[in-house]
PAZAPA-4460 file (N, C-alpha, C; in steps of 0.05 Angstrom, whole numbers, plus 32768, in hexadecimal, padded with zeros to 4 digits):
% residues 308
    n_x    n_y    n_z   ca_x   ca_y   ca_z    c_x    c_y    c_z   seq   type   mol
   7FE2   7F8B   827C   7FCA   7F88   826A   7FCD   7F9C   8253     1      M     A
   7FC6   7F93   823B   7FC7   7FA4   8224   7FAB   7FB0   821F     2      R     A
   7FA6   7FC7   822B   7F8B   7FD2   822B   7F87   7FEB   821A     3      N     A
   7F9B   7FF2   8209   7F9A   800B   81FB   7FA0   8007   81DD     4      Y     A
   7F94   8019   81CD   7F99   801B   81B1   7FA2   8037   81AB     5      I     A
   7FB7   803A   819B   7FC1   8054   8194   7FBB   805A   8176     6      I     A
   7FAD   8070   8171   7FA7   8078   8155   7FBA   808F   814E     7      G     A
   7FC6   808E   8136   7FDA   80A2   812E   7FD3   80AC   8112     8      I     A
   7FCD   80C6   8111   7FC6   80D3   80F7   7FDD   80E4   80EF     9      D     A
   7FEC   80DA   80DB   8005   80E8   80D2   7FFE   80FD   80BD    10      I     A
   8003   8116   80C4   7FFF   812C   80B1   8019   8139   80A8    11      G     A
   8018   814A   8095   8030   8157   808B   803C   816B   809E    12      G     A
   802C   8175   80B1   8036   8189   80C4   8038   817D   80E0    13      T     A
   8024   816D   80E8   8024   8162   8103   801A   8145   8102    14      S     A
   8020   8137   8117   8017   811B   811B   8005   811A   8133    15      I     A
   7FED   8111   812F   7FD9   8110   8145   7FD8   80F4   8150    16      K     A
   7FD8   80F2   816B   7FD6   80D9   8179   7FBC   80D8   8189    17      F     A
   7FB0   80C1   818B   7F99   80BD   819C   7F9D   80A3   81AC    18      G     A
   7F98   80A3   81C5   7F99   808B   81D6   7F7C   8083   81DD    19      K     A
   7F76   806A   81D6   7F5A   8060   81D9   7F5A   8048   81EB    20      F     A
   7F44   8043   81F8   7F40   802A   8205   7F36   8016   81F1    21      D     A
   7F31   7FFD   81F8   7F2A   7FE8   81E5   7F0D   7FEB   81DB    22      L     A
   7EFE   7FFD   81E8   7EE3   8003   81DE   7EE2   801B   81CB    23      E     A
   7EF9   8026   81C6   7EFA   803C   81B3   7EF5   8057   81BF    24      G     A
   7EF7   8059   81D9   7EF4   8073   81E7   7F0F   8082   81E7    25      N     A
   7F0F   809B   81DF   7F27   80AB   81DE   7F2E   80B4   81FA    26      L     A
   7F46   80AC   8203   7F4F   80B2   821E   7F63   80C9   8220    27      L     A
   7F73   80CC   820A   7F87   80E1   820A   7F8F   80E6   81ED    28      D     A
   7F9A   80FE   81E8   7FA3   8104   81CD   7FBA   8118   81CF    29      K     A
   7FCC   8118   81BC   7FE2   812B   81BB   7FEC   812C   819E    30      W     A
   7FFE   813F   8199   8009   8143   817F   8027   8148   8181    31      T     A
   8035   8141   816B   8052   8149   8169   8055   8153   814C    32      I     A
   8069   8164   8147   806E   816E   812C   8078   8157   811A    33      P     A
   8072   8159   8100   807C   8146   80ED   8097   814F   80E2    34      T     A
   80AB   813F   80E7   80C6   8145   80DD   80CA   8138   80C2    35      N     A
   80C9   8149   80AD   80CA   813F   8092   80E7   8140   8086    36      K     A
   80FA   8147   8097   8116   8149   808D   811F   812D   8084    37      E     A
   8131   812D   8071   813D   8114   8066   8127   8100   805E    38      N     A
   8114   810B   804F   80FE   80FA   8045   80EE   80EC   805B    39      L     A
   80EB   80FA   8071   80DB   80F0   8087   80E6   80D7   8095    40      G     A
   8100   80D4   8095   810C   80BB   809F   8108   80B8   80BD    41      E     A
   8104   80CD   80CC   8102   80CB   80E9   80E5   80C9   80F3    42      S     A
   80D1   80CB   80E1   80B5   80CC   80E9   80AD   80B5   80FB    43      I     A
   80B3   809D   80F2   80AA   8085   8101   80B9   8083   811C    44      L     A
   80D2   808B   811C   80E1   808B   8135   80D6   80A0   8149    45      T     A
   80CF   80B7   813E   80C2   80CC   814F   80A8   80C2   815A    46      D     A
   8099   80B4   814A   807F   80AA   8153   8083   8095   816A    47      I     A
   8095   8083   8166   809A   806E   817A   80A3   807B   8195    48      A     A
   80B4   808F   8192   80BE   809D   81AA   80A7   80AB   81B9    49      R     A
   8096   80B8   81AA   8080   80C7   81B6   806C   80B4   81C4    50      S     A
   8067   809D   81B7   8055   8089   81C4   8061   8080   81DE    51      I     A
   807B   8079   81DE   8088   806F   81F6   8088   8084   820D    52      S     A
   8089   809D   8205   8089   80B2   8219   806E   80B6   8226    53      E     A
   8059   80AD   8218   803E   80B2   8222   8030   8098   822B    54      N     A
   8039   8081   8222   802C   8068   822A   8040   8051   8228    55      Q     A
   8041   8040   823D   8053   8029   823C   804A   8016   8226    56      A     A
   805E   800D   8216   8058   7FFC   81FF   804A   7FE2   8208    57      L     A
   8051   7FD7   821F   8045   7FBD   8227   8028   7FC0   8230    58      N     A
   801C   7FD8   822F   8000   7FDB   8234   7FF0   7FE0   821B    59      T     A
   7FFD   7FE0   8204   7FF0   7FE6   81EA   7FE9   7FCD   81DB    60      I     A
   7FD0   7FCB   81D3   7FC7   7FB4   81C3   7FCC   7FB8   81A5    61      K     A
   7FC8   7FD1   819C   7FCB   7FD6   817F   7FD0   7FF3   8179    62      G     A
   7FDC   7FF7   8162   7FE3   8013   8158   7FDA   8015   813B    63      I     A
   7FCB   802A   8135   7FC2   802E   811A   7FCC   8048   810E    64      G     A
   7FD4   8047   80F5   7FDE   805F   80E7   7FCB   8068   80D1    65      F     A
   7FC8   8082   80CF   7FBB   808F   80B8   7FD0   809F   80A9    66      G     A
   7FD4   8099   808F   7FEA   80A4   8080   7FDF   80B4   8068    67      V     A
   7FEA   80CC   8063   7FE0   80DD   804D   7FEA   80D4   8032    68      P     A
   7FE2   80BC   802A   7FE9   80B1   8010   7FDD   8096   800C    69      G     A
   7FDE   808A   7FF4   7FD3   8070   7FF0   7FE1   805A   8000    70      P     A
   7FD1   8049   800C   7FDB   8033   801C   7FCD   8019   8013    71      V     A
   7FDD   8004   800F   7FD2   7FEA   8008   7FDE   7FD4   8019    72      K     A
   7FCD   7FC5   8027   7FD6   7FB0   8039   7FEC   7FB9   804C    73      H     A
   7FE8   7FD0   8058   7FFA   7FDC   806C   8014   7FE6   8061    74      D     A
   8016   7FE8   8046   802E   7FF3   8039   8027   800D   802C    75      V     A
   8036   8022   8033   8032   803C   8026   803D   803B   8009    76      V     A
   802C   8042   7FF6   8034   8041   7FDA   8044   805A   7FD4    77      I     A
   803B   8071   7FDD   804A   808A   7FD9   803E   809E   7FEC    78      S     A
   804F   80B0   7FF6   8045   80C5   8008   8057   80DE   8004    79      C     A
   8050   80ED   7FF0   8062   8104   7FE8   8063   8119   7FFE    80      V     A
   804D   811C   800D   804C   8131   8022   8060   812B   8039    81      N     A
   8068   8112   803C   807B   810A   8051   8096   8105   8046    82      L     A
   8098   8103   802C   80B2   80FC   801F   80B6   80DE   801C    83      G     A
   80A1   80CF   8021   80A2   80B2   801F   809B   80A8   8003    84      W     A
   80AA   8094   7FFA   80A2   8084   7FE3   8094   806B   7FED    85      G     A
   8099   8055   7FE1   808D   803C   7FEB   809A   8036   8006    86      R     A
   8089   8031   801A   8093   802D   8035   8084   8018   8043    87      K     A
   8092   8004   804E   8085   7FEF   805E   8082   7FF9   807B    88      H     A
   806F   800B   807E   806D   801A   8097   8068   8008   80AF    89      I     A
   8058   7FF3   80AC   8052   7FE2   80C3   806A   7FD1   80CA    90      V     A
   8077   7FC5   80B7   808F   7FB5   80BD   80A5   7FC6   80C9    91      D     A
   80A9   7FDF   80BF   80BE   7FF0   80C9   80B8   7FF9   80E6    92      E     A
   809E   7FFF   80EB   8097   8008   8106   8099   7FF1   811A    93      F     A
   8091   7FD9   8112   8094   7FC2   8124   80B1   7FBD   812B    94      K     A
   80C2   7FC1   8118   80DF   7FBE   811E   80E9   7FD2   8132    95      A     A
   80DE   7FEB   8131   80E6   8000   8143   80DD   7FFA   815F    96      I     A
   80C3   7FF3   8163   80B8   7FEF   817E   80C0   7FD4   8189    97      I     A
   80C5   7FC1   8178   80CF   7FA6   8180   80BD   7F9A   8196    98      N     A
   80A2   7F9A   8190   808F   7F8D   81A1   807B   7F7E   8190    99      D     A
   807F   7F64   818C   806F   7F55   8179   8052   7F52   8181   100      P     A
   804B   7F58   819A   8030   7F55   81A3   801E   7F6D   819C   101      E     A
   802A   7F83   8193   801B   7F9A   818B   8012   7F97   816D   102      I     A
   7FF8   7F98   8168   7FEE   7F97   814D   7FF1   7FB3   8141   103      K     A
   7FFC   7FB4   8128   8000   7FCE   811B   7FF3   7FCD   80FF   104      V     A
   7FE3   7FE1   80F9   7FD5   7FE3   80DF   7FD9   7FFF   80D4   105      K     A
   7FD5   8002   80B9   7FD7   801C   80AC   7FC3   801E   8095   106      A     A
   7FBA   8036   8090   7FA8   803B   8079   7FAA   8058   8072   107      A     A
   7F9E   805F   805B   7F9D   807B   8052   7F8E   808D   8066   108      N     A
   7F98   80A5   806A   7F8C   80B6   807F   7F6F   80BE   807A   109      D     A
   7F67   80C3   8061   7F4B   80CB   805C   7F39   80B2   805F   110      A     A
   7F42   809B   8056   7F33   8083   805B   7F2F   807E   8078   111      T     A
   7F45   8083   8087   7F44   8080   80A4   7F30   8094   80B0   112      I     A
   7F2F   80AC   80A6   7F1B   80C0   80B0   7EFF   80B6   80AB   113      A     A
   7EFA   80AA   8094   7EE0   809F   808E   7ED9   8089   80A2   114      A     A
   7EED   8078   80A8   7EE8   8063   80BC   7EE2   806F   80D7   115      A     A
   7EF0   8085   80DE   7EEB   8092   80F8   7ECF   809D   80FA   116      G     A
   7EC5   80A9   80E4   7EA9   80B4   80E5   7E95   809D   80E7   117      E     A
   7E9C   8086   80DA   7E8A   806F   80DC   7E8B   8063   80F8   118      M     A
   7EA2   8063   8104   7EA6   8056   811E   7E9A   8066   8135   119      Y     A
   7EA0   8081   8135   7E97   8091   814C   7E8B   80AC   8144   120      K     A
   7E88   80B1   812B   7E7E   80CB   8122   7E63   80CA   8116   121      G     A
   7E5E   80DC   8102   7E44   80E0   80F7   7E3A   80C8   80E7   122      I     A
   7E4C   80B7   80DE   7E44   809F   80CE   7E41   8086   80DF   123      A     A
   7E41   808A   80F9   7E3F   8073   810B   7E24   8064   8106   124      R     A
   7E26   804A   8104   7E0E   803A   80FE   7E0B   8033   80E1   125      G     A
   7E1C   803F   80D0   7E1B   8038   80B3   7E32   8026   80AC   126      Y     A
   7E2E   8016   8097   7E43   8003   808E   7E50   800D   8074   127      K     A
   7E43   801E   8065   7E4D   8027   804B   7E4E   8045   804A   128      N     A
   7E67   8050   804A   7E6B   806C   804E   7E7E   8077   8039   129      V     A
   7E78   808F   802F   7E8B   809E   801E   7E91   80B8   802C   130      A     A
   7EAA   80BF   802F   7EB2   80D8   803C   7EC2   80E9   8029   131      L     A
   7EBA   8102   8026   7EC9   8116   8017   7ED3   812B   802B   132      F     A
   7EED   812F   802D   7EF8   8144   803E   7F01   815B   802C   133      T     A
   7EF4   8172   802F   7EF8   8189   801E   7F09   819E   802C   134      I     A
   7F22   819D   8028   7F35   81B0   8034   7F45   81BD   801E   135      G     A
   7F5F   81C0   8023   7F71   81CA   800F   7F70   81B9   7FF6   136      T     A
   7F6E   819F   7FFA   7F68   818C   7FE4   7F4E   817E   7FEA   137      G     A
   7F49   8167   7FDC   7F32   8157   7FE2   7F3C   813B   7FE9   138      V     A
   7F37   8133   8001   7F3D   8117   8009   7F23   8107   8008   139      G     A
   7F27   80ED   800A   7F0F   80DC   8009   7F14   80C1   8016   140      G     A
   7EFE   80B5   801E   7F00   809A   8029   7EE6   808B   8023   141      G     A
   7EE9   8071   801E   7ED1   8061   8018   7ED1   8048   802A   142      I     A
   7EBA   8043   8036   7EB6   802C   8047   7EA0   801B   803B   143      I     A
   7EA4   8002   8036   7E90   7FF0   802B   7E8D   7FD9   803E   144      V     A
   7E75   7FD5   8049   7E6F   7FC0   805C   7E83   7FC1   8073   145      N     A
   7E89   7FD9   807D   7E9B   7FDE   8093   7EB8   7FD9   808D   146      K     A
   7EBF   7FD3   8074   7EDB   7FCE   806D   7EE6   7FE6   805E   147      A     A
   7EFF   7FED   8064   7F0C   8003   8057   7F13   7FFB   803A   148      L     A
   7F0C   800B   8027   7F12   8006   800B   7F2D   8011   8003   149      V     A
   7F40   8001   7FFC   7F5B   8009   7FF4   7F5F   8006   7FD6   150      E     A
   7F54   7FF1   7FCA   7F58   7FEB   7FAE   7F72   7FDD   7FA8   151      G     A
   7F75   7FD5   7F8F   7F8D   7FC5   7F87   7FA7   7FD5   7F8B   152      V     A
   7FA6   7FEE   7F85   7FBE   7FFF   7F86   7FBF   8012   7F9E   153      N     A
   7FAC   800E   7FB0   7FAC   8020   7FC8   7F9F   803B   7FC4   154      G     A
   7F93   803F   7FAC   7F88   805A   7FA7   7F69   805A   7FA8   155      V     A
   7F5D   8044   7FB2   7F41   8044   7FB6   7F39   805A   7FCA   156      G     A
   7F26   806A   7FC2   7F1E   8080   7FD4   7F2D   809A   7FD0   157      G     A
   7F3F   809B   7FBD   7F4D   80B5   7FB7   7F3A   80C6   7FA7   158      E     A
   7F25   80CF   7FB4   7F0F   80DD   7FA7   7F16   80F8   7F9B   159      L     A
   7F2B   8104   7FA7   7F33   811E   7F9D   7F3F   811E   7F81   160      G     A
   7F45   8106   7F77   7F51   8103   7F5D   7F3F   80F8   7F48   161      H     A
   7F25   80F7   7F4F   7F11   80EF   7F3B   7F11   8106   7F25   162      I     A
   7F14   80FF   7F0C   7F14   8114   7EF7   7EF7   811E   7EF2   163      P     A
   7EF2   8137   7EF7   7ED7   8142   7EF3   7ED7   815B   7EE2   164      V     A
   7EEE   8168   7EDF   7EEF   8183   7ED2   7EFE   8181   7EB7   165      D     A
   7EEF   8187   7EA2   7EFB   8188   7E87   7EF9   81A3   7E7A   166      F     A
   7EF8   81B7   7E8C   7EF3   81D3   7E83   7F0B   81E5   7E8B   167      K     A
   7F13   81E3   7EA4   7F26   81F7   7EAE   7F44   81F0   7EAB   168      H     A
   7F4A   81D7   7EAB   7F66   81CE   7EA9   7F78   81D7   7EC0   169      N     A
   7F6D   81D9   7ED8   7F7D   81DE   7EEF   7F8E   81C5   7EF5   170      F     A
   7FA8   81CA   7EFB   7FBA   81B3   7EFF   7FB9   81AA   7F1C   171      K     A
   7FB6   8190   7F20   7FB5   8185   7F3B   7FD2   8180   7F45   172      C     A
   7FD5   817D   7F5F   7FEF   8177   7F6A   7FF9   815B   7F61   173      N     A
   7FE6   814A   7F59   7FEE   8130   7F4F   7FFA   8131   7F33   174      C     A
   7FF7   8148   7F26   8002   814C   7F0B   7FED   814A   7EF5   175      G     A
   7FD5   8141   7EFC   7FC0   813F   7EE8   7FAE   8157   7EE7   176      N     A
   7F9E   8159   7ED2   7F8A   816E   7ECF   7F6E   8163   7ED5   177      L     A
   7F5D   8174   7EDF   7F41   816C   7EE2   7F39   815E   7EFB   178      G     A
   7F4C   815B   7F0E   7F45   814D   7F27   7F31   815D   7F37   179      C     A
   7F21   814F   7F46   7F0C   815B   7F56   7F18   8171   7F69   180      L     A
   7F2F   816B   7F75   7F39   817F   7F88   7F42   8199   7F7B   181      E     A
   7F46   819A   7F61   7F4E   81B3   7F54   7F36   81C6   7F51   182      T     A
   7F1E   81BB   7F55   7F06   81CC   7F51   7EF2   81CC   7F69   183      V     A
   7EF6   81B9   7F7B   7EE2   81B7   7F91   7EEE   81B9   7FAD   184      A     A
   7F09   81BB   7FAF   7F16   81BF   7FC9   7F14   81DD   7FCF   185      S     A
   7F1F   81E4   7FE7   7F22   8201   7FEC   7F32   820F   7FD7   186      A     A
   7F48   8201   7FCE   7F58   820C   7FB9   7F48   820E   7F9F   187      T     A
   7F38   81F9   7F99   7F28   81F9   7F81   7F13   820F   7F81   188      G     A
   7F07   8214   7F97   7EF3   8229   7F99   7F00   8244   7F92   189      I     A
   7F18   8248   7F9C   7F27   8261   7F96   7F2E   8262   7F79   190      I     A
   7F37   824B   7F6E   7F3E   824A   7F51   7F27   8253   7F40   191      N     A
   7F10   8248   7F45   7EF8   824E   7F35   7EF0   826B   7F39   192      I     A
   7EF0   8275   7F52   7EE8   8290   7F57   7EFA   82A4   7F49   193      A     A
   7F15   829F   7F49   7F27   82B1   7F3B   7F23   82B1   7F1D   194      K     A
   7F1D   8299   7F12   7F18   8298   7EF6   7EFE   82A7   7EEE   195      E     A
   7EEA   82A4   7EFF   7ED0   82B2   7EF9   7ED4   82D0   7EFC   196      N     A
   7EE5   82D9   7F0E   7EEA   82F6   7F11   7EF8   8300   7EF8   197      L     A
   7F0A   82F0   7EEC   7F18   82F9   7ED4   7F05   82FA   7EBC   198      R     A
   7EF3   82E7   7EBA   7EE2   82E4   7EA3   7EC9   82F6   7EA3   199      K     A
   7EC2   82FF   7EBB   7EA9   830F   7EBE   7EAF   832B   7EC7   200      S     A
   7E9E   833D   7EBF   7EA0   8359   7EC9   7E8C   835E   7EDF   201      K     A
   7E7E   834A   7EE8   7E6A   834D   7EFD   7E77   8357   7F17   202      A     A
   7E68   8367   7F26   7E71   8371   7F3F   7E73   835A   7F53   203      K     A
   7E87   835C   7F64   7E8B   8347   7F78   7E9C   8352   7F8F   204      S     A
   7E94   834B   7FA7   7EA4   8354   7FBF   7EC0   8347   7FBE   205      L     A
   7EC3   8331   7FAF   7EDD   8324   7FAD   7EF2   8335   7F9F   206      L     A
   7EE9   8348   7F8F   7EFB   835A   7F81   7F0A   836C   7F93   207      R     A
   7F02   836D   7FAC   7F11   837E   7FC0   7F2C   8373   7FC8   208      R     A
   7F2F   8359   7FC2   7F47   834B   7FCC   7F59   8341   7FB6   209      F     A
   7F73   8342   7FBA   7F86   8336   7FA8   7F86   8317   7FAC   210      N     A
   7F84   830F   7FC5   7F81   82F3   7FCC   7F6A   82F0   7FDF   211      T     A
   7F5D   82D9   7FDF   7F47   82D4   7FF0   7F45   82B6   7FF5   212      F     A
   7F36   82AF   800A   7F34   8293   8013   7F1A   8287   8007   213      S     A
   7F18   826D   8009   7EFF   825F   8001   7EE9   8267   8014   214      A     A
   7EEF   826B   802D   7EDB   8274   8040   7ECF   828F   8038   215      K     A
   7EE0   82A0   802D   7ED6   82BA   8024   7EC2   82B7   800D   216      K     A
   7EC9   82A5   7FFB   7EB7   829F   7FE5   7E9C   8294   7FEF   217      V     A
   7E9E   8282   8003   7E85   8276   800E   7E75   828B   801C   218      I     A
   7E82   829C   802C   7E73   82B0   803B   7E65   82C4   8028   219      D     A
   7E73   82CC   8014   7E67   82DF   8000   7E51   82D1   7FF0   220      Y     A
   7E55   82B8   7FEA   7E40   82A9   7FDC   7E26   82A8   7FEC   221      A     A
   7E29   82A4   8006   7E11   82A4   8018   7E03   82BF   8018   222      K     A
   7E13   82D5   8013   7E08   82F0   8013   7DFC   82F7   7FF7   223      E     A
   7DFF   82E5   7FE4   7DF4   82E9   7FCA   7E06   82F6   7FB5   224      G     A
   7E20   82F8   7FBC   7E33   8303   7FA9   7E34   82F1   7F90   225      D     A
   7E2F   82FE   7F78   7E2C   82EE   7F5F   7E43   82DD   7F59   226      F     A
   7E5B   82E8   7F58   7E73   82D8   7F51   7E79   82C2   7F65   227      I     A
   7E77   82CA   7F7F   7E7C   82B6   7F94   7E68   829F   7F92   228      A     A
   7E4F   82A5   7F8F   7E3B   8291   7F8E   7E3E   827F   7F75   229      K     A
   7E43   828C   7F5E   7E47   827D   7F45   7E5F   826A   7F48   230      K     A
   7E75   8273   7F54   7E8D   8263   7F57   7E89   824C   7F6A   231      S     A
   7E7C   8251   7F81   7E77   823C   7F94   7E64   8227   7F89   232      L     A
   7E50   8230   7F7B   7E3D   821C   7F6F   7E4B   820B   7F5B   233      E     A
   7E5D   8216   7F4B   7E6C   8207   7F38   7E7E   81F2   7F46   234      E     A
   7E8B   81FA   7F5B   7E9C   81E7   7F6A   7E8B   81D0   7F76   235      S     A
   7E74   81D7   7F81   7E63   81C3   7F8D   7E56   81B1   7F78   236      M     A
   7E52   81BB   7F60   7E48   81AA   7F4B   7E5D   8194   7F44   237      R     A
   7E76   819C   7F43   7E8B   8188   7F3F   7E8C   8173   7F56   238      Y     A
   7E89   817D   7F6E   7E89   816B   7F85   7E71   8158   7F83   239      L     A
   7E5A   8162   7F7C   7E42   8152   7F79   7E46   813D   7F63   240      A     A
   7E54   8145   7F4E   7E5A   8132   7F38   7E6B   811A   7F42   241      Q     A
   7E7F   8120   7F53   7E8F   810A   7F5E   7E7F   80F9   7F71   242      A     A
   7E6D   8106   7F81   7E5D   80F7   7F93   7E49   80E5   7F84   243      M     A
   7E3F   80EF   7F6D   7E2D   80DF   7F5D   7E3C   80C6   7F52   244      A     A
   7E55   80CA   7F4A   7E66   80B4   7F40   7E6A   809F   7F55   245      A     A
   7E6F   80A8   7F6E   7E72   8095   7F84   7E58   8087   7F8A   246      I     A
   7E42   8095   7F88   7E27   8089   7F8D   7E22   8073   7F79   247      T     A
   7E29   8078   7F5F   7E25   8064   7F4B   7E39   804C   7F4E   248      Y     A
   7E4D   8050   7F5D   7E62   803B   7F61   7E5C   802A   7F79   249      T     A
   7E58   8036   7F91   7E53   8026   7FA9   7E39   802C   7FB7   250      I     A
   7E2A   8041   7FAE   7E10   8047   7FBA   7E11   8048   7FD8   251      D     A
   7E21   805B   7FE4   7E25   805B   8001   7E0B   8063   8010   252      P     A
   7E0A   805A   8029   7DF3   8062   803A   7DF4   807F   8042   253      E     A
   7E0D   8089   8044   7E10   80A5   804D   7E29   80B1   8040   254      I     A
   7E27   80CA   8038   7E3E   80D9   802D   7E45   80EE   8041   255      I     A
   7E5D   80ED   804C   7E66   80FF   8061   7E79   8114   8055   256      V     A
   7E75   812D   805D   7E86   8143   8053   7E96   814E   806A   257      I     A
   7EB0   814E   8068   7EC1   8159   807D   7ED4   816E   8072   258      G     A
   7EE7   8176   8082   7EFA   818B   8079   7EF0   81A7   807E   259      G     A
   7F02   81BA   807A   7EFB   81D6   8081   7EE3   81E1   8073   260      G     A
   7EDF   81DA   8059   7EC8   81E4   804A   7EAE   81DA   8056   261      V     A
   7EAE   81C3   8063   7E96   81B8   806F   7E8B   81CA   8085   262      S     A
   7E9B   81DD   808F   7E92   81EF   80A4   7E7B   8201   809B   263      N     A
   7E77   8202   8080   7E60   8211   8076   7E46   8203   807B   264      A     A
   7E48   81E9   8083   7E31   81DA   808C   7E1B   81D6   8078   265      G     A
   7E02   81DA   8080   7DEA   81D4   806F   7DEB   81E3   8054   266      P     A
   7DF7   81FA   8054   7DF8   820A   803B   7E07   81FA   8025   267      Y     A
   7E1D   81ED   802C   7E2D   81DD   8019   7E1C   81C5   8011   268      I     A
   7E0F   81B8   8024   7DFF   81A0   801D   7DE8   81A7   800A   269      I     A
   7DDC   81BE   800E   7DC6   81C7   7FFC   7DD0   81CB   7FE0   270      E     A
   7DE8   81D6   7FDD   7DF3   81DA   7FC2   7DFA   81BF   7FB5   271      L     A
   7E05   81AD   7FC4   7E0C   8192   7FBA   7DF2   8184   7FB1   272      I     A
   7DDE   8184   7FC2   7DC5   8177   7FBB   7DB8   8182   7FA3   273      E     A
   7DBB   819C   7F9E   7DAF   81A9   7F87   7DB8   819B   7F6D   274      K     A
   7DD1   8194   7F6C   7DDC   8188   7F54   7DDC   8169   7F55   275      Y     A
   7DE0   815F   7F6D   7DE2   8142   7F70   7DC9   8133   7F66   276      Y     A
   7DB2   813D   7F6F   7D9A   812F   7F68   7D94   8130   7F4A   277      Y     A
   7D9E   8145   7F3C   7D9B   8146   7F1F   7DAB   8130   7F12   278      E     A
   7DC1   8127   7F1F   7DD3   8114   7F13   7DCC   80F7   7F19   279      M     A
   7DBC   80F3   7F2F   7DB6   80D7   7F36   7D99   80CF   7F32   280      V     A
   7D89   80E2   7F28   7D6D   80DB   7F22   7D6D   80CA   7F09   281      K     A
   7D59   80B8   7F06   7D42   80B3   7F17   7D47   809E   7F2D   282      P     A
   7D60   8096   7F2F   7D66   807F   7F41   7D65   8086   7F5E   283      F     A
   7D6E   809F   7F65   7D70   80A7   7F81   7D62   80C2   7F85   284      I     A
   7D50   80C3   7F97   7D41   80DB   7F9D   7D47   80E6   7FB9   285      T     A
   7D54   80D6   7FC9   7D5B   80DE   7FE4   7D75   80D2   7FEC   286      Q     A
   7D89   80E2   7FF2   7DA3   80D8   7FFB   7DA9   80E3   8017   287      A     A
   7DBD   80D8   8023   7DC3   80DF   803F   7DDE   80ED   8040   288      N     A
   7DDE   8108   8041   7DF6   8118   8043   7DF9   8122   8060   289      F     A
   7E12   8123   8069   7E17   812C   8085   7E32   8139   8087   290      A     A
   7E34   814C   809A   7E4D   8159   80A0   7E5C   8148   80B5   291      I     A
   7E76   8144   80B0   7E86   8134   80C3   7E86   8142   80DF   292      A     A
   7E88   8131   80F4   7E86   813C   810F   7EA0   8139   811F   293      T     A
   7EB2   8128   8117   7ECA   8122   8127   7EE1   8136   8122   294      L     A
   7EDF   8145   810C   7EF4   8159   8107   7F0F   814D   8104   295      G     A
   7F23   8159   8111   7F3E   8150   810F   7F43   8136   811E   296      N     A
   7F30   812C   812D   7F33   8113   813C   7F29   80FB   812C   297      E     A
   7F1D   8100   8114   7F13   80E9   8104   7F29   80D5   80FE   298      A     A
   7F41   80DF   80F8   7F57   80CD   80F1   7F5F   80BA   8107   299      G     A
   7F62   80C5   811F   7F6B   80B4   8135   7F55   80A0   813D   300      I     A
   7F3B   80A8   813B   7F26   8095   8140   7F26   807F   812B   301      Y     A
   7F2B   8087   8112   7F2C   8073   80FD   7F43   805F   8100   302      G     A
   7F5A   8069   810A   7F71   8058   8110   7F6A   8043   8125   303      C     A
   7F5B   804C   8139   7F52   803A   814E   7F40   8024   8142   304      C     A
   7F2E   802C   8131   7F1C   8019   8124   7F2C   8006   8113   305      Y     A
   7F40   8010   8104   7F50   7FFF   80F3   7F5E   7FE8   8103   306      L     A
   7F68   7FEF   811B   7F74   7FDB   812C   7F60   7FC7   8137   307      V     A
   7F49   7FD2   813F   7F34   7FC1   814B   7F29   7FAE   8136   308      K     A
***
């Protein structure tokens, strides 16, 4: 009997696996390191081997992949973090496992995380969801009527690259200027705080450090430190701007915030709301913001949903 679904969240450092029953209950999970040597040529083989070591292939109904790059119709458009260019990941993996009865699907990892939160997380019960993951960069995922949005070129939901900043000219890893993640990610918060320290003579606890984290900026902002608070508010204004743009595009039922910065909880949401409602009035006076609940497991849950 084929009673299991395997969800696989491929990251630049590690690959997360989740074993689910057909009802979407997580039964087991494990990780392996991501081998990016030779442009990641062994990644799919490593994944197939790990699955076989943990579960007999003839008991698996489906396998879902979350990939850190644009994906369109199960084809990876580009994935620089893994060394992949255009890659027919599903066809290649099917050839490796050589079991035509196993359904295999793939999608962008942040979109998959949004699906996971809708399936088993904080957005459960909603059909239209926008997810912003605020970590080193800004990831994003959009779900409309329970369907994952990929777009014509596979970049639907790449919310971190919405152009919002025409002031700082911080360069994004994509090569462009003004992307949301240059000013609203953990890196972006640090970027803005450092610039404010250079331009202002105001006292700040941040001046004690040659380098500091976004968490340090957030902690000091909570304590009322002028530079930290000013910097964090500026970052959250940019984030609110992107959220307003998404609202005017798909008008989601819920906007979910994940990633490391979301650990600041209600404080971050309060700052976002402060600017968000200024941008969406008079049309919207009450929106639904929430902190993601599945954490690092959102991806594997989303992969399970993708297969189901």
